[in-house]
mmCIF file of the C-alpha atoms, coordinates in Angstrom:
data_MODEL
# 
_entry.id   MODEL 
# 
loop_
_atom_site.group_PDB 
_atom_site.id 
_atom_site.type_symbol 
_atom_site.label_atom_id 
_atom_site.label_alt_id 
_atom_site.label_comp_id 
_atom_site.label_asym_id 
_atom_site.label_entity_id 
_atom_site.label_seq_id 
_atom_site.pdbx_PDB_ins_code 
_atom_site.Cartn_x 
_atom_site.Cartn_y 
_atom_site.Cartn_z 
_atom_site.occupancy 
_atom_site.B_iso_or_equiv 
_atom_site.pdbx_formal_charge 
_atom_site.auth_seq_id 
_atom_site.auth_comp_id 
_atom_site.auth_asym_id 
_atom_site.auth_atom_id 
_atom_site.pdbx_PDB_model_num 
ATOM 1  C CA . UNK A 1 1  ? 6.544  -7.688  51.923 1.00 0.00 ? 1  UNK A CA 1 
ATOM 2  C CA . UNK A 1 2  ? 8.755  -4.841  50.715 1.00 0.00 ? 2  UNK A CA 1 
ATOM 3  C CA . UNK A 1 3  ? 12.096 -4.101  52.285 1.00 0.00 ? 3  UNK A CA 1 
ATOM 4  C CA . UNK A 1 4  ? 14.119 -0.913  52.155 1.00 0.00 ? 4  UNK A CA 1 
ATOM 5  C CA . UNK A 1 5  ? 16.174 -2.228  49.215 1.00 0.00 ? 5  UNK A CA 1 
ATOM 6  C CA . UNK A 1 6  ? 13.133 -2.729  46.974 1.00 0.00 ? 6  UNK A CA 1 
ATOM 7  C CA . UNK A 1 7  ? 13.244 0.878   45.830 1.00 0.00 ? 7  UNK A CA 1 
ATOM 8  C CA . UNK A 1 8  ? 17.004 1.039   45.259 1.00 0.00 ? 8  UNK A CA 1 
ATOM 9  C CA . UNK A 1 9  ? 17.924 1.787   41.674 1.00 0.00 ? 9  UNK A CA 1 
ATOM 10 C CA . UNK A 1 10 ? 20.383 -0.713  40.232 1.00 0.00 ? 10 UNK A CA 1 
ATOM 11 C CA . UNK A 1 11 ? 22.025 -1.121  36.854 1.00 0.00 ? 11 UNK A CA 1 
ATOM 12 C CA . UNK A 1 12 ? 22.583 2.615   36.583 1.00 0.00 ? 12 UNK A CA 1 
ATOM 13 C CA . UNK A 1 13 ? 25.945 2.398   34.813 1.00 0.00 ? 13 UNK A CA 1 
ATOM 14 C CA . UNK A 1 14 ? 26.569 4.292   31.602 1.00 0.00 ? 14 UNK A CA 1 
ATOM 15 C CA . UNK A 1 15 ? 29.244 3.883   28.969 1.00 0.00 ? 15 UNK A CA 1 
ATOM 16 C CA . UNK A 1 16 ? 30.868 7.261   29.428 1.00 0.00 ? 16 UNK A CA 1 
ATOM 17 C CA . UNK A 1 17 ? 33.729 7.274   26.939 1.00 0.00 ? 17 UNK A CA 1 
ATOM 18 C CA . UNK A 1 18 ? 36.133 5.032   25.061 1.00 0.00 ? 18 UNK A CA 1 
ATOM 19 C CA . UNK A 1 19 ? 39.805 5.252   24.146 1.00 0.00 ? 19 UNK A CA 1 
ATOM 20 C CA . UNK A 1 20 ? 42.266 3.083   22.241 1.00 0.00 ? 20 UNK A CA 1 
ATOM 21 C CA . UNK A 1 21 ? 45.505 4.561   23.553 1.00 0.00 ? 21 UNK A CA 1 
ATOM 22 C CA . UNK A 1 22 ? 46.658 3.044   26.851 1.00 0.00 ? 22 UNK A CA 1 
ATOM 23 C CA . UNK A 1 23 ? 48.512 6.249   27.780 1.00 0.00 ? 23 UNK A CA 1 
ATOM 24 C CA . UNK A 1 24 ? 45.266 8.224   27.538 1.00 0.00 ? 24 UNK A CA 1 
ATOM 25 C CA . UNK A 1 25 ? 43.542 5.487   29.568 1.00 0.00 ? 25 UNK A CA 1 
ATOM 26 C CA . UNK A 1 26 ? 46.112 5.911   32.328 1.00 0.00 ? 26 UNK A CA 1 
ATOM 27 C CA . UNK A 1 27 ? 45.655 9.699   32.401 1.00 0.00 ? 27 UNK A CA 1 
ATOM 28 C CA . UNK A 1 28 ? 41.861 9.363   32.628 1.00 0.00 ? 28 UNK A CA 1 
ATOM 29 C CA . UNK A 1 29 ? 42.170 6.744   35.380 1.00 0.00 ? 29 UNK A CA 1 
ATOM 30 C CA . UNK A 1 30 ? 44.412 9.016   37.457 1.00 0.00 ? 30 UNK A CA 1 
ATOM 31 C CA . UNK A 1 31 ? 42.080 11.992  36.926 1.00 0.00 ? 31 UNK A CA 1 
ATOM 32 C CA . UNK A 1 32 ? 39.024 9.910   37.902 1.00 0.00 ? 32 UNK A CA 1 
ATOM 33 C CA . UNK A 1 33 ? 40.767 8.628   41.019 1.00 0.00 ? 33 UNK A CA 1 
ATOM 34 C CA . UNK A 1 34 ? 41.772 12.157  42.024 1.00 0.00 ? 34 UNK A CA 1 
ATOM 35 C CA . UNK A 1 35 ? 38.172 13.379  41.561 1.00 0.00 ? 35 UNK A CA 1 
ATOM 36 C CA . UNK A 1 36 ? 36.798 10.240  43.272 1.00 0.00 ? 36 UNK A CA 1 
ATOM 37 C CA . UNK A 1 37 ? 34.786 9.108   40.255 1.00 0.00 ? 37 UNK A CA 1 
ATOM 38 C CA . UNK A 1 38 ? 34.148 5.384   40.484 1.00 0.00 ? 38 UNK A CA 1 
ATOM 39 C CA . UNK A 1 39 ? 34.460 3.525   37.204 1.00 0.00 ? 39 UNK A CA 1 
ATOM 40 C CA . UNK A 1 40 ? 35.199 0.181   35.673 1.00 0.00 ? 40 UNK A CA 1 
ATOM 41 C CA . UNK A 1 41 ? 36.769 -0.699  32.355 1.00 0.00 ? 41 UNK A CA 1 
ATOM 42 C CA . UNK A 1 42 ? 35.369 -2.889  29.619 1.00 0.00 ? 42 UNK A CA 1 
ATOM 43 C CA . UNK A 1 43 ? 37.781 -4.006  26.922 1.00 0.00 ? 43 UNK A CA 1 
ATOM 44 C CA . UNK A 1 44 ? 36.113 -4.563  23.553 1.00 0.00 ? 44 UNK A CA 1 
ATOM 45 C CA . UNK A 1 45 ? 37.938 -6.601  20.956 1.00 0.00 ? 45 UNK A CA 1 
ATOM 46 C CA . UNK A 1 46 ? 38.339 -4.970  17.549 1.00 0.00 ? 46 UNK A CA 1 
ATOM 47 C CA . UNK A 1 47 ? 36.072 -6.203  14.779 1.00 0.00 ? 47 UNK A CA 1 
ATOM 48 C CA . UNK A 1 48 ? 37.405 -8.272  11.900 1.00 0.00 ? 48 UNK A CA 1 
ATOM 49 C CA . UNK A 1 49 ? 37.042 -5.335  9.492  1.00 0.00 ? 49 UNK A CA 1 
ATOM 50 C CA . UNK A 1 50 ? 38.967 -3.114  11.875 1.00 0.00 ? 50 UNK A CA 1 
ATOM 51 C CA . UNK A 1 51 ? 41.797 -5.633  11.938 1.00 0.00 ? 51 UNK A CA 1 
ATOM 52 C CA . UNK A 1 52 ? 41.869 -5.886  8.148  1.00 0.00 ? 52 UNK A CA 1 
ATOM 53 C CA . UNK A 1 53 ? 41.722 -2.162  7.363  1.00 0.00 ? 53 UNK A CA 1 
ATOM 54 C CA . UNK A 1 54 ? 44.156 -0.964  9.978  1.00 0.00 ? 54 UNK A CA 1 
ATOM 55 C CA . UNK A 1 55 ? 44.203 -0.103  13.603 1.00 0.00 ? 55 UNK A CA 1 
ATOM 56 C CA . UNK A 1 56 ? 42.921 -3.202  15.271 1.00 0.00 ? 56 UNK A CA 1 
ATOM 57 C CA . UNK A 1 57 ? 43.433 -1.798  18.761 1.00 0.00 ? 57 UNK A CA 1 
ATOM 58 C CA . UNK A 1 58 ? 40.839 -2.739  21.368 1.00 0.00 ? 58 UNK A CA 1 
ATOM 59 C CA . UNK A 1 59 ? 38.405 -0.098  22.569 1.00 0.00 ? 59 UNK A CA 1 
ATOM 60 C CA . UNK A 1 60 ? 38.673 0.577   26.290 1.00 0.00 ? 60 UNK A CA 1 
ATOM 61 C CA . UNK A 1 61 ? 35.278 1.731   27.545 1.00 0.00 ? 61 UNK A CA 1 
ATOM 62 C CA . UNK A 1 62 ? 35.010 3.670   30.804 1.00 0.00 ? 62 UNK A CA 1 
ATOM 63 C CA . UNK A 1 63 ? 31.727 2.826   32.546 1.00 0.00 ? 63 UNK A CA 1 
ATOM 64 C CA . UNK A 1 64 ? 30.600 5.103   35.369 1.00 0.00 ? 64 UNK A CA 1 
ATOM 65 C CA . UNK A 1 65 ? 27.620 5.492   37.665 1.00 0.00 ? 65 UNK A CA 1 
ATOM 66 C CA . UNK A 1 66 ? 25.072 7.839   36.099 1.00 0.00 ? 66 UNK A CA 1 
ATOM 67 C CA . UNK A 1 67 ? 25.017 9.902   39.317 1.00 0.00 ? 67 UNK A CA 1 
ATOM 68 C CA . UNK A 1 68 ? 28.641 10.919  38.650 1.00 0.00 ? 68 UNK A CA 1 
ATOM 69 C CA . UNK A 1 69 ? 28.145 12.001  35.032 1.00 0.00 ? 69 UNK A CA 1 
ATOM 70 C CA . UNK A 1 70 ? 28.559 15.720  35.721 1.00 0.00 ? 70 UNK A CA 1 
ATOM 71 C CA . UNK A 1 71 ? 31.788 15.225  37.694 1.00 0.00 ? 71 UNK A CA 1 
ATOM 72 C CA . UNK A 1 72 ? 33.203 12.886  35.042 1.00 0.00 ? 72 UNK A CA 1 
ATOM 73 C CA . UNK A 1 73 ? 32.449 15.420  32.294 1.00 0.00 ? 73 UNK A CA 1 
ATOM 74 C CA . UNK A 1 74 ? 34.291 18.126  34.256 1.00 0.00 ? 74 UNK A CA 1 
ATOM 75 C CA . UNK A 1 75 ? 37.291 15.818  34.713 1.00 0.00 ? 75 UNK A CA 1 
ATOM 76 C CA . UNK A 1 76 ? 37.515 14.998  30.993 1.00 0.00 ? 76 UNK A CA 1 
ATOM 77 C CA . UNK A 1 77 ? 36.985 18.667  30.094 1.00 0.00 ? 77 UNK A CA 1 
ATOM 78 C CA . UNK A 1 78 ? 40.067 19.571  32.132 1.00 0.00 ? 78 UNK A CA 1 
ATOM 79 C CA . UNK A 1 79 ? 42.294 17.182  30.147 1.00 0.00 ? 79 UNK A CA 1 
ATOM 80 C CA . UNK A 1 80 ? 42.648 19.722  27.347 1.00 0.00 ? 80 UNK A CA 1 
ATOM 81 C CA . UNK A 1 81 ? 44.578 18.432  24.343 1.00 0.00 ? 81 UNK A CA 1 
ATOM 82 C CA . UNK A 1 82 ? 43.795 14.774  25.107 1.00 0.00 ? 82 UNK A CA 1 
ATOM 83 C CA . UNK A 1 83 ? 40.094 15.303  24.400 1.00 0.00 ? 83 UNK A CA 1 
ATOM 84 C CA . UNK A 1 84 ? 40.662 14.511  20.717 1.00 0.00 ? 84 UNK A CA 1 
ATOM 85 C CA . UNK A 1 85 ? 41.758 10.957  21.659 1.00 0.00 ? 85 UNK A CA 1 
ATOM 86 C CA . UNK A 1 86 ? 38.606 10.370  23.722 1.00 0.00 ? 86 UNK A CA 1 
ATOM 87 C CA . UNK A 1 87 ? 35.370 9.244   22.106 1.00 0.00 ? 87 UNK A CA 1 
ATOM 88 C CA . UNK A 1 88 ? 32.439 10.350  24.253 1.00 0.00 ? 88 UNK A CA 1 
ATOM 89 C CA . UNK A 1 89 ? 29.596 7.816   24.425 1.00 0.00 ? 89 UNK A CA 1 
ATOM 90 C CA . UNK A 1 90 ? 27.215 8.685   27.305 1.00 0.00 ? 90 UNK A CA 1 
ATOM 91 C CA . UNK A 1 91 ? 24.937 5.713   26.610 1.00 0.00 ? 91 UNK A CA 1 
ATOM 92 C CA . UNK A 1 92 ? 23.182 3.200   28.851 1.00 0.00 ? 92 UNK A CA 1 
ATOM 93 C CA . UNK A 1 93 ? 25.570 0.358   29.603 1.00 0.00 ? 93 UNK A CA 1 
ATOM 94 C CA . UNK A 1 94 ? 24.738 -3.151  28.409 1.00 0.00 ? 94 UNK A CA 1 
ATOM 95 C CA . UNK A 1 95 ? 26.885 -4.879  30.986 1.00 0.00 ? 95 UNK A CA 1 
ATOM 96 C CA . UNK A 1 96 ? 25.667 -8.369  31.593 1.00 0.00 ? 96 UNK A CA 1 
ATOM 97 C CA . UNK A 1 97 ? 26.826 -10.455 34.494 1.00 0.00 ? 97 UNK A CA 1 
ATOM 98 C CA . UNK A 1 98 ? 26.748 -14.146 33.754 1.00 0.00 ? 98 UNK A CA 1 
ATOM 99 C CA . UNK A 1 99 ? 26.738 -16.774 36.433 1.00 0.00 ? 99 UNK A CA 1 
# 
């Protein structure tokens, strides 16, 4: 027996972009909230080589719903000079929920 939720697409998140600067993260968050783009953040620890050879800041990945990709791209495009601090990803998210 199929119900109305059987055809609902799930796991449609994409890794939209990543940043290392928390100030840039805050600006993107405010812009997403203003444009009503839903998102969640995934903090990725720096690799051992990254720690050894400099930097060592965690990557902050913005994950969004794929249906809001166009809106999110417009929002980031309007940030102007901050675009150089944003690494665009646009890849299928590998978010795993463990219970």
